[in-house]
N, C-alpha and C positions, 0 to 999 in steps of 0.2 A: 433478456436478462436486465439489461441497464433499464430498459422502461418498465420492467416489471418491479424493480426496487432500486431507484437511483440512490436513496440513502445508503443502502447496503454497499453499492458499487463504490460510492464515495468512502465509506469506511474501509473496505478492503484496499482502496487505492492508498490511503493514508496509512494503514499497516504495512503495505507493500513498500511504500515510500520509506518508512522507518527501517524496515528490515534491510532495504537497499543501503541505507546510510550506515546501519550498523556494520553491514558487509564491509562497506568501504573503509570504515575506521579499523576493523579488524585486519583487512588486506593490508593496509598502510602500517 
């Protein structure tokens, strides 16, 4: 998957990171 579309993986990683941050903020 990564080799198939690295751009997509990067985009997903960015979104995942954003969600993780939001979750942390909400948790705290």
